[in-house]
C-alpha positions in Angstrom: 12.8 -44.6 -70.9 15.1 -42.8 -69.0 13.7 -40.9 -66.2 15.4 -37.6 -67.2 13.9 -38.0 -70.6 10.3 -38.2 -68.6 10.8 -35.2 -66.7 12.2 -33.1 -69.7 9.0 -34.2 -71.6 6.7 -33.4 -68.5 8.5 -29.9 -67.9 8.1 -28.9 -71.5 4.7 -30.1 -71.8 3.5 -28.2 -68.6 5.5 -24.9 -70.2 3.8 -25.3 -73.5 0.2 -25.1 -71.6 0.8 -21.6 -70.9 0.0 -20.8 -74.4 -3.5 -21.5 -73.2 -3.4 -18.3 -71.4 -5.6 -16.5 -74.4 -8.5 -18.8 -73.4 -10.0 -16.3 -71.1 -10.6 -14.4 -74.0 -13.3 -16.8 -74.9 -15.5 -14.9 -72.2 -15.0 -11.4 -73.4 -17.4 -9.8 -75.7 -16.3 -8.9 -79.3 -16.5 -5.2 -78.3 -14.1 -5.6 -75.2 -11.6 -7.8 -77.2 -11.2 -5.2 -80.0 -10.5 -2.7 -77.5 -7.8 -4.4 -75.7 -6.1 -6.0 -79.0 -3.7 -3.2 -80.3 -2.6 -2.9 -76.2 -1.7 -6.8 -76.7 0.0 -5.8 -79.9 2.0 -3.2 -78.4 2.8 -5.5 -75.5 4.0 -8.2 -77.8 6.6 -5.7 -79.6 7.9 -4.7 -76.3 8.3 -8.0 -75.5 9.8 -9.1 -78.5 12.3 -6.4 -78.4 13.0 -7.0 -75.1 13.7 -10.4 -75.4 16.0 -9.7 -78.4 18.0 -6.9 -76.6 17.7 -8.0 -72.9 17.9 -11.9 -73.2 18.9 -13.4 -76.4 21.8 -11.2 -77.8 23.0 -10.8 -74.2 23.0 -14.9 -73.8 24.7 -15.5 -77.5 27.6 -13.3 -76.6 28.4 -14.7 -73.3 28.2 -18.4 -74.8 30.2 -17.2 -78.3 33.6 -17.2 -78.3 33.5 -14.8 -81.1 31.2 -11.7 -80.4 30.9 -9.8 -83.5 29.6 -13.2 -85.1 26.8 -13.0 -82.8 25.6 -9.6 -84.7 26.1 -10.9 -88.1 23.9 -14.2 -87.5 21.2 -11.8 -85.9 21.4 -10.0 -88.9 21.0 -13.0 -90.8 18.1 -13.9 -88.9 16.5 -10.4 -89.9 17.3 -11.0 -93.6 15.8 -14.7 -93.4 12.8 -13.4 -91.7 12.3 -10.8 -94.6 12.4 -13.2 -97.1 9.9 -15.5 -95.4 7.5 -12.8 -95.0 8.1 -11.6 -98.7 7.5 -15.4 -99.9 4.1 -15.4 -97.5 3.0 -12.2 -99.3 3.7 -13.1 -102.7 1.7 -16.6 -102.3 -1.4 -14.6 -100.6 -1.2 -11.6 -102.8 0.3 -11.8 -106.1 -2.7 -11.8 -108.0 -4.1 -8.5 -107.0 -4.7 -6.3 -104.2 -4.7 -7.9 -100.6 -4.7 -7.0 -97.0 -3.3 -10.2 -95.8 -1.8 -9.8 -92.3 1.5 -11.6 -92.9 2.8 -10.5 -89.3 0.6 -13.3 -87.9 2.4 -15.9 -89.7 5.5 -14.1 -89.1 4.9 -14.0 -85.2 4.5 -17.9 -85.1 7.7 -18.5 -87.2 9.5 -16.7 -84.5 7.8 -17.9 -81.3 8.6 -21.6 -82.7 12.3 -20.8 -83.2 12.4 -19.3 -79.8 10.5 -22.3 -78.1 12.8 -24.9 -79.7 15.7 -23.0 -78.1 13.9 -23.2 -74.9 13.4 -26.9 -75.1 17.1 -27.4 -76.2 18.3 -25.4 -73.2 15.8 -27.1 -70.7 17.2 -30.5 -71.6 20.9 -29.4 -71.4 19.5 -28.0 -67.6 18.0 -31.2 -66.6 20.9 -33.3 -67.9 23.4 -31.1 -66.0 21.2 -31.9 -62.9 17.6 -32.0 -61.6 17.7 -28.9 -59.7 18.9 -26.8 -62.3 16.7 -28.3 -64.6 13.8 -27.4 -62.2 15.2 -23.8 -61.9 15.7 -23.4 -65.2 12.1 -24.6 -66.1 10.6 -21.9 -63.4 12.4 -19.2 -65.3 11.2 -20.4 -68.7 7.8 -20.3 -67.5 7.6 -17.0 -66.2 9.6 -15.8 -69.5 6.9 -17.1 -71.4 4.1 -15.8 -69.7 4.3 -12.1 -71.3 5.0 -13.1 -74.8 2.1 -15.8 -74.9 -0.1 -13.0 -73.8 1.2 -10.8 -76.4 1.5 -13.5 -79.1 -2.5 -14.6 -78.8 -3.5 -10.8 -79.4 -1.5 -10.6 -82.4 -2.8 -13.7 -84.2 -6.4 -12.2 -83.5 -5.7 -9.0 -84.5 -4.0 -10.4 -87.7 -7.5 -12.0 -88.5 -7.4 -15.3 -86.6 -10.7 -16.6 -84.9 -10.4 -16.7 -81.3 -10.4 -20.4 -81.2 -8.1 -21.1 -83.7 -5.4 -18.5 -82.2 -5.5 -20.4 -79.1 -5.0 -24.0 -81.0 -2.1 -22.2 -83.6 -0.3 -20.6 -80.4 -0.2 -24.2 -78.5 0.9 -26.0 -81.5 3.7 -23.6 -82.2 4.4 -23.8 -78.2 4.8 -27.7 -78.3 8.0 -27.1 -80.3 9.5 -27.0 -76.6 8.9 -30.5 -76.0 10.7 -31.2 -79.5 13.4 -29.1 -78.7 13.5 -30.8 -75.3 13.6 -34.3 -76.5 16.3 -33.4 -79.5 18.2 -31.8 -76.8 18.4 -34.7 -74.7 19.6 -37.1 -77.6 22.1 -34.8 -78.9 23.1 -33.1 -75.5 26.6 -32.7 -76.6 26.0 -31.0 -79.6 23.4 -28.6 -78.3 25.4 -26.0 -76.7 27.1 -25.1 -79.9 23.9 -25.3 -81.7 22.3 -22.9 -79.4 25.1 -20.2 -79.8 24.0 -19.8 -83.3 20.1 -20.0 -82.6 19.9 -17.5 -80.0 21.1 -14.6 -82.2 19.0 -16.1 -85.4 15.9 -16.0 -83.0 16.6 -12.3 -81.9 17.2 -11.4 -85.4 13.8 -12.7 -86.1 11.9 -11.1 -83.1 13.4 -7.6 -83.9 12.2 -8.1 -87.5 8.7 -9.1 -86.4 8.2 -6.3 -83.8 10.0 -3.4 -85.6 8.7 -4.3 -89.3 5.3 -5.7 -88.6 3.9 -4.7 -85.0 5.3 -1.2 -84.3 3.7 -0.1 -87.6 0.5 -1.2 -86.6 0.6 0.9 -83.2 1.8 3.6 -85.4 -1.3 3.6 -87.2 -3.5 5.1 -84.0 -3.8 8.4 -84.3 -5.6 9.6 -81.4 -3.7 11.1 -78.8 -4.7 9.2 -75.4 -4.4 6.1 -76.9 -1.1 6.5 -78.6 0.4 7.9 -75.3 -1.3 4.8 -74.0 0.3 2.1 -76.3 3.8 3.5 -76.1 3.5 3.2 -72.5 2.3 -0.6 -72.9 5.2 -1.1 -75.6 7.8 0.2 -73.1 6.2 -1.8 -70.2 6.6 -5.0 -72.4 10.5 -4.1 -72.2 10.3 -3.4 -68.7 8.9 -6.5 -67.8 11.5 -8.6 -69.8 14.2 -6.6 -68.0 12.7 -7.2 -64.7 12.2 -11.1 -65.5 16.1 -10.9 -66.3 16.8 -9.5 -63.1 14.6 -12.2 -61.2 16.2 -14.8 -63.4 19.7 -13.6 -64.3 20.9 -17.0 -65.4 
């Protein structure tokens, strides 16, 4: 096996382990976890918005020779995620009243697409040079920490048990390994594919944040808690901006 492929697999496996950041919750009491769940949802919504508008869309515009197509593809991503959620909602709820939190599934779909893209990008970086690959891996790892913190909270808030949320989050995170392997074998075609996948993922992020998570934040009526959730939401955006400043590439 090519040493570069081995390095790509190891790097992506290590990054996928970040999904277990939610393991600390297993030591928390149910009451404490409930108190911080809305904060994690708020943080996740901000991180998704920041990821879409600060990271994915600008990268897509830079890598595309036809800028306006990026917006069209982002809109397509938004619509596709709407269709997926409607299909999930109908599947669970067509027989009567339903309180299924479909956003937990939508979050998994969006995170899966994002992880696949990260794997493709990482593969191209390592094929270019090991040094660039290591730098890219570090950047992706730091980039993944904030969303993974929020993703776990979203899954638990949506009704999954903590252990199941951890395992689902990890299962989806392993798509970065899949992306890395695909990227290694079709590296010559990856750059063109990423140009379309980036805005598509951005559209999905915007959909999940704006239509599923932000409404959950709006349900909070207590003034102090409402202010806190908004500040945490903005903090999620700010952290994604800070990561962009630290790792501009």
